[in-house]
N, C-alpha and C positions, 0 to 999 in steps of 0.2 A: 514226611513233613511233621514237624513237632509243634503243637500248640503251647504257647506260654502265657502266663498270667502274672500280673504284678499285684502284689498284695501290700497295701499300706496300712499300718497300724497307727491308730490315733490314741494318744494318752488323754483320757477323759478325767475331768475334775470331779472327785467324789463329792465335793460340796454342792456342785450343780445337780448331781443325781439326788442327793439328800434333800436339797431345797425344792426340787420339782416334786418329789414324793410328799413333802410336807404341804406344799401349796395344794396338791391334789386332794388332800384330806381323805385318803383311802378310797378315792373314786377315780374312775377313768376320766381323763380330761377331754375326751372326744365328745362333742355335743351329741345328745340323744343316745349314748351308748347304754344298752340294757344288758350287757354281758354280766353274768354272775361271776364275781371275783372269788378266788379261793384264799383262805387264810393260811399263812405260813406258820412255821413252828414258833416264831417269835410273837405271834398274835397280829401282825400287820398283814394287809392284803398284798398280793403279788401284783406289782405294776412294773412295766418296763419303761425306761426313759428313752425317748425318741428325739432325735435332732430334727427340727422342722426343716431347716436348710442343712442337708447332710454335710458333715465335716469334709467329706471327700469332694464336695462341690463348693468349698469355700465358706461354709457355715462356721459360726463361732461356738465354742463350748461355754456358753453363758446361759443363764436361767431363762431369758426371754426367747432363746432358741431351743428350749427343751420342753417336752411334754411328757407327763406320766400317763401311760396308756395301758389298758388291759392287753394281754397278748394278741387277742383277736383284732383289735383296732390297730395295734402296732403292725401286724402282718399286712393288714389291708392297706395301710399307708405306704408300705413298701412294694406290695405286689398286686393290689386290687385296683378297681376302677377309680377309687377315691384318692389315688396317689397324688400327693401334693407336688406340683411342678414349680411353684414359686411361693414366696412369702405372701403375695397378694391372694393366693388361694386359701390361706389359713383362716379358719373360722373358730379357732380354739378360744374359749372364753377369757383366757388371760392375755391373749395377744393384744397389744395396744392398738388403738385406732385414733383418729384425730379427735374424737369426742370422748375417749375413755383412756385414762392412764393405765399403765400396766399393773397387774395384780402381782405383788411379791409377798412371800411369806414373812411373818414377823421374824425379827432377828433372833438368832439362837442365843439362849442364855449363856452367860460366861460364868466362870468360877466366882467372880466378884459380884454377880448380880443376884 
């Protein structure tokens, strides 16, 4: 008997990744994260962008569905006890609620500004 697996690749928007990292301000967006981040060669801290509702489960590749996380928090959300099972579980500080509008980064400057 042969086991088979289906692999689906998703094309991710590099602007969503960049905007999530800008919004994070070089900090992990997981509340109460105290993980020490390391600095990359370009001087920025290393953050991984996580889709709150996975693309494989119908999530969209948009800023409000992305979080910039340290590697430890990112792995925990995928494999640990704090794995998110729905958007209602999300307590990330930028996630909109009825009483709070979403937090979005400032627009990127253009060549004309």
